[in-house]
C-alpha positions as MATLAB code, in Angstrom:
seq = 'MNWMSWNNATILRPAAAIILLLMIAACSGHSHKGNRLSSASSPYLRQHADNPVDWFEWNDEAMAKAKKENKPLLISIGYASCHWCHVMERESFMDTGAARIMNENFVCIKVDREERPDIDNIYMNACQLLTGGGGWPLNAFALPDGKPFFAGTYYNKQSWIGLLRQISEAYRNKNSLVVKQAEALTNGIAEESISFLRPGNEAVVMTKSVYDNLFDSVYKHIDIRNGGLAGTPKFPMPAVNEFLLQYHYLSGDKRALDAANNTLTRMALGGMYDQVGGGFARYSTDSTWRIPHFEKMLYDNGQLVSLYAHAYQLTKNEFYKTVLTETITFVERDLSAPGGAFYCSLNADTDAGEGEFYAWKSDEFNKAAGSENKLAEYFNVTPGGNWEKGRNILYASAPPQDFSILKKQLPGNFNSALSEAKNRLLAERNKRSRPARDSKILTAWNAIMLKGYTDAYTATGNEAYLSKALSNAKFIEKNMMGKDGSLKRQYKEGETSIEGFLDDYAWVARAFIRLYQVCFDKHWLDLARQVTEYASANFYDPHSGMFYYTGAGQSNLPIRKMEIVDNEIPSSNAIVAGVLYELGVYFEDRAYADKCAKMFSSVSKRISTMPAYYAHWCSIAGMFSYGTYEIAVMGEEANKKNQELQRNYLPTCFFMGGSDEENLPLLKDKLQDDKTLIYVCTNKTCKKPAEATAEALRQIRSAVEKEMN';
ca = [
      92.374  128.354   39.478;
      95.817  127.626   38.099;
      98.370  128.171   40.860;
     100.406  130.268   38.391;
      97.698  132.957   38.480;
      99.648  134.838   41.106;
      98.191  137.962   42.563;
      97.901  139.573   45.955;
      94.754  137.591   46.726;
      96.626  134.293   46.458;
      99.511  135.232   48.765;
      99.324  132.913   51.770;
      98.172  134.383   55.059;
      99.342  132.736   58.340;
      96.188  130.567   58.520;
      96.279  128.446   55.355;
      95.841  128.475   51.565;
      94.732  125.862   49.063;
      96.354  126.110   45.658;
      94.907  124.016   42.837;
      97.340  122.607   40.330;
      96.941  122.007   36.613;
      99.923  120.123   35.306;
     100.703  119.174   31.712;
     103.538  117.970   29.421;
     105.591  114.813   29.218;
     109.130  113.654   28.687;
     111.075  110.445   28.519;
     114.580  109.104   28.497;
     117.048  106.814   30.154;
     120.756  106.465   31.013;
     122.389  108.026   34.015;
     125.580  109.219   35.593;
     126.636  108.949   39.206;
     126.194  111.995   41.425;
     127.584  113.326   44.716;
     125.109  111.334   46.863;
     127.325  108.268   46.505;
     129.297  109.522   49.527;
     126.234  110.332   51.685;
     125.919  108.798   55.149;
     122.243  107.980   54.578;
     121.427  104.697   52.793;
     118.309  106.425   51.426;
     120.362  109.178   49.814;
     122.803  106.643   48.406;
     119.857  104.951   46.686;
     119.688  108.118   44.544;
     123.376  108.179   43.696;
     122.753  106.804   40.189;
     120.026  109.329   39.335;
     120.858  111.679   36.460;
     119.755  114.483   38.801;
     122.611  116.655   40.093;
     121.595  116.120   43.709;
     123.117  117.955   46.645;
     122.708  117.117   50.282;
     121.365  119.957   52.422;
     124.417  122.148   52.930;
     125.823  125.633   52.450;
     127.310  124.675   49.094;
     123.873  124.055   47.615;
     122.490  127.338   48.903;
     125.528  129.266   47.719;
     125.106  127.798   44.240;
     121.416  128.738   44.208;
     122.197  132.320   45.231;
     125.033  132.667   42.755;
     122.976  131.334   39.833;
     119.679  132.829   41.098;
     117.886  129.490   40.930;
     115.174  128.180   43.244;
     115.864  125.217   45.476;
     114.076  121.949   44.724;
     114.001  120.002   47.994;
     112.860  116.387   47.729;
     112.371  114.599   51.039;
     111.756  110.917   51.701;
     113.022  107.904   53.604;
     114.267  104.421   52.852;
     111.122  102.436   53.644;
     108.746  104.820   51.804;
     106.978  103.041   48.928;
     105.926  106.098   46.924;
     109.355  107.666   47.347;
     110.796  104.763   45.384;
     108.017  104.945   42.792;
     108.742  108.617   42.106;
     112.447  107.930   41.922;
     111.931  105.249   39.271;
     109.417  107.303   37.283;
     110.939  110.777   37.453;
     114.362  111.033   39.048;
     115.782  108.249   36.865;
     114.298  109.881   33.761;
     116.901  111.896   31.841;
     114.316  114.297   30.430;
     112.897  115.175   33.836;
     116.403  115.319   35.309;
     117.541  117.761   32.604;
     114.735  120.173   33.492;
     115.558  119.834   37.174;
     119.296  120.406   36.660;
     118.890  123.366   34.316;
     116.327  125.267   36.361;
     116.859  124.315   40.011;
     119.459  123.468   42.604;
     118.240  120.043   43.641;
     118.574  118.816   47.232;
     117.740  115.312   48.475;
     116.915  114.875   52.153;
     116.455  111.811   54.339;
     113.672  112.947   56.670;
     114.831  110.536   59.386;
     118.321  112.018   59.413;
     117.066  115.577   59.099;
     113.627  115.868   60.666;
     114.332  119.578   61.213;
     114.253  120.131   57.445;
     111.276  117.860   56.964;
     109.270  119.652   59.674;
     109.518  122.984   57.880;
     108.651  121.859   54.379;
     105.955  119.443   55.532;
     104.391  122.345   57.409;
     104.522  124.367   54.182;
     102.787  121.560   52.300;
     100.072  121.271   54.942;
      99.404  125.005   54.951;
      99.235  125.133   51.157;
      97.258  121.978   50.425;
      95.669  120.859   53.697;
      97.577  117.564   53.582;
     101.008  116.041   53.401;
     103.012  112.877   53.011;
     106.119  111.448   51.408;
     107.776  111.882   49.049;
     107.634  115.558   49.918;
     108.704  117.923   47.152;
     109.176  121.571   48.057;
     110.364  124.613   46.145;
     112.128  127.449   47.921;
     114.054  130.667   47.417;
     117.848  130.325   47.492;
     117.750  131.149   51.233;
     115.474  128.172   51.879;
     112.156  130.010   52.342;
     109.471  127.790   50.751;
     106.931  129.078   48.242;
     105.362  125.805   47.096;
     105.220  122.176   48.262;
     103.438  118.977   47.297;
     103.863  115.228   47.612;
     103.967  112.501   44.928;
     103.662  113.384   41.231;
     103.741  111.029   38.286;
     106.280  111.865   35.604;
     103.990  113.858   33.351;
     102.606  115.931   36.200;
     106.092  116.421   37.648;
     107.518  117.772   34.399;
     104.544  120.110   34.014;
     104.990  121.383   37.558;
     108.729  121.926   37.068;
     108.088  124.049   33.982;
     105.388  126.115   35.635;
     107.449  126.837   38.736;
     110.552  127.655   36.699;
     108.555  130.078   34.548;
     106.987  131.730   37.613;
     110.368  132.155   39.322;
     111.778  133.901   36.250;
     108.821  136.014   35.225;
     106.818  136.595   38.411;
     109.617  136.654   40.899;
     108.256  139.445   43.087;
     105.077  137.454   43.717;
     107.074  134.295   44.363;
     109.127  136.166   46.963;
     105.972  137.558   48.599;
     104.497  134.074   48.722;
     107.682  132.723   50.295;
     107.769  135.452   52.931;
     104.111  134.963   53.842;
     104.401  131.184   53.927;
     107.560  131.311   56.048;
     105.869  133.657   58.519;
     102.872  131.344   58.625;
     105.062  128.340   59.418;
     106.891  130.244   62.151;
     103.623  131.344   63.774;
     101.768  128.052   63.365;
     103.618  126.037   65.983;
     103.710  128.672   68.730;
     100.710  130.959   68.118;
      98.609  129.151   70.739;
     101.215  129.145   73.497;
     100.447  131.089   76.645;
     103.828  132.107   78.004;
     103.788  132.971   81.668;
     104.895  131.889   85.081;
     101.488  131.075   86.495;
     101.142  127.834   88.413;
      99.571  124.828   86.717;
      96.000  124.328   87.817;
      95.125  120.791   86.836;
      92.107  119.395   88.640;
      90.737  115.887   88.456;
      87.657  117.206   86.682;
      89.830  118.731   83.939;
      91.700  115.421   83.646;
      88.323  113.662   83.371;
      87.326  116.055   80.592;
      90.498  115.217   78.685;
      89.572  111.540   78.818;
      85.992  112.237   77.720;
      87.272  114.163   74.719;
      89.728  111.431   73.731;
      87.075  108.756   74.221;
      84.756  110.490   71.748;
      87.335  109.904   69.024;
      87.849  106.200   69.765;
      86.545  103.637   67.272;
      84.692  101.516   69.825;
      84.148   98.666   67.401;
      87.541   98.336   65.730;
      89.792  100.092   68.192;
      92.144  102.996   67.679;
      91.133  106.503   66.725;
      88.215  106.645   64.317;
      89.091  107.060   60.662;
      91.342  105.657   57.964;
      94.269  105.074   57.742;
      94.901  103.904   61.287;
      98.134  104.468   63.155;
      98.976  102.684   66.422;
      99.265  105.988   68.386;
     100.897  104.396   71.457;
     100.679  107.623   73.495;
      96.874  107.579   73.255;
      96.691  104.054   74.611;
      99.249  104.796   77.329;
      96.980  107.638   78.429;
      93.957  105.313   78.473;
      95.802  102.803   80.674;
      96.931  105.570   83.019;
      93.431  107.041   83.204;
      91.939  103.680   84.112;
      94.593  103.169   86.786;
      93.970  106.568   88.375;
      90.212  106.846   87.975;
      89.018  103.240   87.879;
      86.977  104.026   84.743;
      86.456  100.723   82.945;
      85.720  102.441   79.624;
      89.356  103.478   79.351;
      90.638   99.944   79.916;
      88.067   98.457   77.543;
      89.061  100.921   74.814;
      92.776  100.184   75.255;
      92.228   96.423   75.408;
      90.116   96.488   72.253;
      92.738   98.487   70.366;
      95.679   96.392   71.520;
      93.907   93.122   70.783;
      92.677   94.132   67.326;
      96.014   95.611   66.305;
      97.798   92.401   67.298;
      95.259   90.223   65.477;
      95.332   92.285   62.303;
      97.549   92.172   59.269;
      99.350   95.278   60.508;
     101.009   92.887   62.931;
     103.313   90.383   61.251;
     101.580   87.160   62.278;
     104.536   85.063   61.161;
     107.612   87.045   62.144;
     106.361   89.439   64.800;
     106.566   93.226   64.806;
     104.217   95.921   63.574;
     103.992   97.745   60.267;
     103.749  101.511   60.305;
      99.985  101.769   59.858;
      96.866  100.105   58.525;
      95.330  101.323   55.273;
      91.850  100.202   56.377;
      89.774  100.747   59.523;
      90.085   97.146   60.783;
      93.902   96.854   60.966;
      93.917   94.141   58.291;
      95.845   95.631   55.370;
      99.116   97.270   56.392;
     101.367   99.824   54.816;
     104.186   97.359   55.021;
     107.255   99.261   56.161;
     108.329   98.408   59.707;
     109.880  101.139   61.827;
     112.032  100.841   64.928;
     110.248  103.731   66.653;
     106.830  102.081   66.300;
     108.005   98.747   67.589;
     109.951  100.224   70.496;
     106.903  102.160   71.687;
     104.598   99.195   71.172;
     106.847   96.916   73.214;
     106.446   99.403   76.078;
     102.696   99.629   75.537;
     102.094   95.860   75.473;
     104.391   95.459   78.488;
     102.276   97.955   80.425;
      99.051   96.314   79.306;
     100.407   92.929   80.377;
     101.366   94.334   83.784;
      97.857   95.673   84.223;
      95.785   92.788   82.829;
      98.112   89.748   82.993;
      96.751   88.875   79.547;
      99.168   86.264   78.167;
      98.322   87.293   74.604;
      99.963   90.662   75.269;
     103.074   88.946   76.593;
     103.237   86.873   73.413;
     102.970   90.001   71.263;
     105.724   91.872   73.091;
     107.959   88.787   73.015;
     107.438   88.244   69.289;
     107.989   91.941   68.587;
     111.309   91.888   70.408;
     112.208   88.731   68.470;
     111.548   90.640   65.235;
     113.709   93.573   66.344;
     116.572   91.295   67.335;
     116.331   89.272   64.139;
     115.899   92.075   61.603;
     116.979   95.390   63.151;
     119.855   94.574   65.520;
     123.228   96.139   64.763;
     126.674   95.235   66.114;
     127.596   96.742   69.459;
     124.104   96.804   70.923;
     122.489   99.330   68.565;
     119.439   99.069   66.318;
     118.850   99.918   62.676;
     116.006  102.134   61.509;
     113.521  100.205   59.421;
     112.576   97.601   56.859;
     111.326   98.652   53.442;
     107.780   98.020   52.261;
     109.028   96.891   48.851;
     110.941   93.979   47.416;
     111.673   93.053   43.825;
     108.353   91.207   43.805;
     106.414   94.344   44.777;
     105.066   96.176   47.792;
     104.126   93.779   50.593;
     104.681   90.657   48.523;
     107.192   89.354   51.053;
     104.389   89.014   53.616;
     101.533   87.712   51.423;
     100.560   84.114   50.690;
      98.744   82.198   47.998;
      96.428   79.642   49.531;
      98.420   76.668   48.240;
     101.709   78.214   49.413;
     100.283   78.679   52.874;
      98.865   75.172   53.138;
     102.089   73.605   51.893;
     104.172   75.456   54.502;
     101.782   75.498   57.459;
      99.848   72.296   56.886;
      96.194   72.086   55.982;
      95.032   70.591   59.299;
      94.265   72.208   62.674;
      92.176   74.989   61.100;
      95.253   77.185   60.600;
      94.014   78.593   57.280;
      90.720   79.458   58.930;
      92.511   81.066   61.868;
      94.580   83.257   59.538;
      91.635   83.969   57.176;
      93.415   82.397   54.207;
      91.056   81.689   51.292;
      91.663   80.139   47.863;
      90.682   83.400   46.174;
      92.761   85.531   48.504;
      91.796   88.371   50.830;
      94.151   90.899   49.219;
      95.510   91.789   45.790;
      96.315   89.289   43.024;
      94.708   86.386   44.855;
      97.112   86.638   47.760;
      96.341   86.590   51.451;
      97.437   88.912   54.233;
      97.462   86.841   57.417;
      95.197   88.140   60.157;
      93.133   86.553   62.902;
      89.627   87.258   64.128;
      90.196   86.171   67.731;
      93.139   85.400   70.031;
      94.359   81.784   69.827;
      92.792   80.847   73.182;
      89.360   82.120   72.149;
      89.596   80.648   68.657;
      90.497   77.192   69.925;
      87.563   77.176   72.350;
      85.219   78.401   69.625;
      86.387   75.590   67.340;
      86.199   72.999   70.128;
      89.921   72.346   70.170;
      92.138   71.984   73.186;
      93.876   75.379   73.629;
      97.210   73.755   74.366;
      97.069   71.627   71.233;
      96.054   74.542   69.026;
      98.703   76.856   70.458;
     101.341   74.210   69.827;
     100.170   73.729   66.237;
     100.089   77.498   65.727;
     103.622   77.935   67.010;
     104.957   75.164   64.803;
     103.116   76.591   61.788;
     104.601   80.050   62.370;
     108.080   78.545   62.434;
     107.489   76.699   59.166;
     105.944   79.761   57.519;
     108.857   81.914   58.639;
     111.391   79.445   57.268;
     109.561   79.363   53.936;
     109.196   83.151   53.814;
     112.906   83.612   54.431;
     113.562   81.989   51.057;
     111.949   84.994   49.356;
     113.643   88.211   48.334;
     113.789   90.149   51.595;
     112.810   93.786   52.156;
     115.779   96.124   52.234;
     116.922   97.410   55.613;
     117.815  101.018   56.356;
     121.042  100.435   58.231;
     121.625  103.854   59.734;
     121.385  104.192   63.518;
     119.415  107.096   64.997;
     119.873  108.172   68.590;
     116.249  108.994   69.440;
     114.901  105.782   67.942;
     117.495  103.687   69.747;
     116.500  105.343   73.007;
     112.843  104.507   72.305;
     113.834  100.861   71.864;
     116.017  101.018   74.978;
     112.998  102.094   76.992;
     111.000   99.295   75.365;
     113.519   96.747   76.617;
     113.439   98.112   80.172;
     109.645   98.000   80.195;
     109.654   94.472   78.797;
     112.101   93.445   81.515;
     109.962   94.784   84.354;
     106.834   93.179   82.891;
     108.292   89.721   82.237;
     111.374   89.430   84.429;
     113.405   88.253   81.423;
     117.006   89.122   82.316;
     118.037   89.040   78.643;
     115.932   92.144   78.083;
     117.777   94.057   80.787;
     121.092   92.924   79.338;
     120.060   94.203   75.912;
     118.923   97.519   77.407;
     122.269   98.002   79.123;
     124.157   97.120   75.957;
     122.199   99.700   73.981;
     122.644  102.367   76.675;
     126.395  101.810   76.643;
     126.407  102.111   72.853;
     124.630  105.466   73.049;
     126.951  106.717   75.785;
     130.102  105.625   73.966;
     129.226  106.546   70.390;
     126.545  109.232   70.405;
     127.254  111.302   73.518;
     129.903  113.927   74.171;
     131.516  114.568   77.527;
     129.466  117.770   77.857;
     126.148  115.931   77.424;
     125.800  116.795   73.734;
     124.405  114.183   71.361;
     124.859  113.228   67.741;
     121.848  112.271   65.655;
     123.146  109.537   63.411;
     125.693  106.716   63.399;
     126.739  104.793   60.316;
     129.694  102.503   59.773;
     131.643  103.719   62.782;
     131.113  107.431   62.236;
     128.643  109.936   63.663;
     127.185  112.848   61.754;
     124.621  115.587   62.337;
     124.132  117.321   65.659;
     121.360  115.904   67.803;
     117.856  117.359   67.750;
     115.518  117.810   70.670;
     113.933  114.368   70.283;
     117.390  112.801   70.632;
     117.936  114.583   73.953;
     114.387  113.963   75.155;
     114.313  110.223   74.486;
     117.852  109.547   75.692;
     117.137  111.320   78.975;
     113.847  109.464   79.359;
     115.391  106.076   78.576;
     118.320  106.639   80.948;
     115.947  107.619   83.763;
     113.955  104.460   83.100;
     117.126  102.373   83.104;
     118.069  103.806   86.484;
     114.625  102.926   87.827;
     115.194   99.338   86.772;
     118.801   98.692   87.808;
     119.474  101.414   90.441;
     122.778  102.395   88.827;
     122.889  106.152   89.440;
     125.302  106.589   86.547;
     122.333  106.545   84.161;
     120.353  109.062   86.183;
     123.346  111.394   86.223;
     123.725  111.054   82.456;
     120.028  111.833   82.009;
     120.533  114.995   84.031;
     123.611  115.950   82.011;
     121.805  115.471   78.690;
     118.861  117.512   79.954;
     121.122  120.312   81.162;
     122.743  120.502   77.734;
     119.320  120.664   76.080;
     118.212  123.393   78.479;
     121.290  125.463   77.681;
     121.006  125.073   73.904;
     117.356  124.478   72.988;
     115.251  126.325   75.601;
     113.203  129.436   74.836;
     112.489  131.263   78.122;
     109.749  133.392   76.582;
     107.449  130.531   75.553;
     108.760  128.109   78.151;
     109.257  125.511   75.402;
     112.249  124.003   73.632;
     113.198  124.558   70.003;
     113.677  121.444   67.904;
     117.150  122.591   66.825;
     119.932  123.819   69.081;
     121.162  127.402   69.172;
     123.431  128.094   66.213;
     122.878  124.566   64.934;
     120.770  125.115   61.851;
     121.103  126.963   58.542;
     117.354  126.682   58.070;
     115.102  129.706   57.475;
     112.938  128.918   60.527;
     113.598  127.535   63.994;
     110.562  125.495   64.967;
     109.100  123.847   68.059;
     107.607  120.345   68.100;
     104.600  120.293   70.421;
     101.831  118.124   68.920;
     101.906  114.369   69.612;
     101.497  112.052   66.650;
     102.721  108.497   66.137;
     105.675  109.568   68.288;
     104.977  111.950   71.185;
     106.379  115.418   70.597;
     109.875  116.135   71.828;
     108.577  118.945   74.069;
     106.089  116.583   75.729;
     108.838  114.046   76.440;
     111.128  116.779   77.778;
     108.358  118.024   80.074;
     107.993  114.544   81.554;
     111.764  114.242   81.953;
     111.879  117.566   83.835;
     109.068  116.400   86.110;
     110.960  113.232   86.986;
     114.329  114.913   87.462;
     112.643  117.428   89.761;
     111.463  114.518   91.906;
     114.740  112.594   91.937;
     116.969  115.557   92.707;
     114.416  117.638   94.642;
     115.295  120.447   92.261;
     112.611  123.092   92.073;
     114.056  124.534   88.861;
     113.170  121.357   86.954;
     109.670  121.265   88.407;
     109.069  124.940   87.617;
     110.256  124.530   84.038;
     107.921  121.553   83.548;
     105.037  123.515   85.056;
     105.700  126.455   82.739;
     105.759  124.173   79.706;
     102.481  122.578   80.700;
     100.911  125.941   81.428;
     101.979  127.280   78.017;
     100.317  124.451   76.130;
      97.391  123.674   78.457;
      94.722  125.559   76.512;
      95.618  123.747   73.313;
      95.602  120.335   75.007;
      91.928  120.669   75.851;
      90.977  121.423   72.231;
      92.197  118.088   70.797;
      93.724  115.937   73.524;
      94.068  112.857   71.302;
      96.957  114.691   69.622;
      98.398  115.793   72.944;
      98.144  112.377   74.555;
     101.523  112.407   76.294;
     100.711  115.863   77.638;
      97.478  114.298   78.954;
      99.526  111.693   80.821;
     101.518  114.519   82.400;
      98.181  116.069   83.353;
      97.393  112.843   85.200;
     100.531  113.255   87.296;
      99.684  116.865   88.082;
      96.077  116.083   89.038;
      96.571  112.863   91.032;
     100.138  113.279   92.217;
     103.037  110.855   92.060;
     104.799  108.539   94.483;
     108.470  108.075   95.234;
     109.302  104.441   95.975;
     112.648  104.047   97.736;
     113.939  100.467   98.032;
     117.055  100.200  100.205;
     119.072   97.144  101.225;
     120.861   94.068   99.941;
     117.717   92.787   98.196;
     116.811   96.155   96.693;
     117.001   95.003   93.071;
     115.040   91.829   93.730;
     112.235   93.658   95.534;
     112.275   96.438   92.983;
     111.648   93.896   90.253;
     108.829   92.321   92.277;
     107.197   95.729   92.652;
     107.584   96.674   89.019;
     105.992   93.506   87.738;
     102.859   95.551   88.459;
     101.504   98.491   86.487;
     102.428  101.560   88.570;
     102.523  104.497   86.122;
     102.777  107.281   88.715;
     105.541  105.725   90.824;
     109.193  106.753   90.564;
     111.548  104.034   91.795;
     114.943  104.617   93.388;
     117.286  102.831   95.754;
     120.075  100.315   96.020;
     122.266   98.643   98.588;
     124.429  101.705   99.348;
     123.663  105.281  100.323;
     123.482  107.388   97.202;
     123.517  111.106   96.568;
     119.753  111.394   96.172;
     117.877  113.423   98.769;
     115.076  110.907   99.257;
     117.470  108.067  100.022;
     119.162  109.821  102.919;
     119.093  107.806  106.178;
     116.955  105.043  104.651;
     119.537  102.250  104.601;
     119.364   99.913  107.611;
     121.586   96.986  108.481;
     120.310   93.498  107.688;
     117.029   94.731  106.198;
     115.698   95.658  102.807;
     112.992   98.253  103.316;
     110.506   99.795  100.911;
     109.449  103.392  101.525;
     106.282  104.653   99.824;
     106.518  108.446   99.806;
     104.688  111.417   98.342;
     105.698  115.056   98.589;
     108.782  113.956  100.587;
     106.609  112.326  103.251;
     106.936  108.561  103.632;
     104.647  105.919  105.050;
     105.892  103.330  107.512;
     108.573  101.303  105.708;
     107.556   97.851  104.531;
     109.694   94.753  104.208;
     107.219   92.802  102.097;
     106.486   93.954   98.560;
     102.830   92.989   99.059;
     102.559   95.523  101.888;
     104.224   98.248   99.815;
     101.847   97.534   96.927;
      98.911   97.762   99.329;
     100.140  101.152  100.518;
     100.481  102.392   96.942;
      97.050  101.134   95.936;
      95.448  102.537   99.063;
      96.938  105.962   98.345;
      95.743  105.910   94.715;
      92.236  104.819   95.721;
      92.104  107.593   98.293;
      92.827  110.095   95.522;
      89.984  108.620   93.439;
      87.433  109.591   96.078;
];
């Protein structure tokens, strides 16, 4: 059925609708004139400044023009490291014929989804409801007030021109049906994210058996052979693996640890991990992690540093330490900005083509790495290539230690040869045309990386990681945070723009709490509280118990949405819930605890239906069902003993302390002269203080094991 066959039967209901498209016609042309995107803060938007399209940014001016001229909005959404976004730009947005149709019939808006995830969330939701899928570039069509009536993803030039003509004709000649479609679709989007919530003040009832059931459900979706969640493509999904590690720690179930170990090992051996330069690509296009989608994102790598740090704490597997170290090396080499901040991403493309920067011909590899020591065999390099055009994506089939033993080589000798080869390969690769970098700085993503550094510090004891974490925290405080606890979203070339969204508040609060746990500087804990208070005042919905993604009065969007489902990044509401739980412990503030409990209660029914996509919520369920521990370390050696304790994986322990009395309830009367004491407490009741970290660890482990039984 042609989607232009509009009638009452095709108007979208709140569930979903699938509209089939038949697109025809063609056009061609060249030449261009600069547009208003040349002054945009986003590097991605500036990449479209030479398009012949009369692009606007999302603003009131664009909507006013659409209303005045009675034209639909054409909203095209992408991001700098998106391969197909650049393909569509070259094919269609640089084409004068396509641009003429766009300019004559639409008010065209270009959006960087990383700068404006609030806009992206709405129109991606529209695309998913209409087509059952989504992706980028995302191209949506809306009424002048922003209410969407159609959305799709990538179109080649011929299909794009056909679609533009069909939509323009429908808007002119079947406007009443277009408006009905927009109203129904907008209502469906508004209902979709909150329809399952159970608002109420009832207490959370989270038993160990329910927590066990959550694990069983997640485990059913694990690819036992290749790791990760079953299916293709494969995303790292750090929150899922964090939940598996936590579940093993609390329950002792070896299946959870085996599943996490398998995933972490196979991801790090695959081509999705940059075997030469460190760091992870966004996802794998196959089920075995071998062929990546090549863009590299700060948010992935920040989360994965935390994940591998936790896995190293738990297993003491040196391979994990190598991966987290190399990933941090990548971030510092390719994504570090002046002043302690971090840039967003590296593109998938170069002038040579998508992924060509990372691929090797067999002779190129052997010339750079050397043909001895079985390095080509280790990296699965073949003369005919294991990827496109006879090139090779480097991936390994076993960790270096295992490979060397299998090949009857001394592990030390092989590891040395491997390290030297990586250095030579990196030097050779750096001669190539490099992937472009998106040089904007996003608050939430920087906070994710900040937490990664703190976790890497506790796992390895590397003081440079703590120094980097502090530098980044100071950057956020100085440049992104107002005196009232408000946050900005984006920083570029010395200027901030765009009010912060809920994920900015959630991740900054979480990272600052974590930084306090590491260095015992209460300044960061107080800032976390201030940021959370601002979010509560401006984002909270008392009816549902959840937080809106945009602040009150912040958005000129047609819908105010909530982000609840965990994906490659845990949802902002899930992170906020965890922050509230922790602040309730640190400040003994029942209001925080009650708000967290209400959030969890509201979403609890949905969690049990597909826990793999509520994985961070599942980790919160672990805290509710098994309880948490407050670890107070007081005395002159508080930081030293704190570090000794946190070299271990202790996911349900909240650390606090220092060498002076602080204004935290649990620290009252715990400082003694000439001693550094460790208090293991739960529910405000503490065990006998220990001087030795080994004794404190024994107390913690004994308490956890008691809960297992």
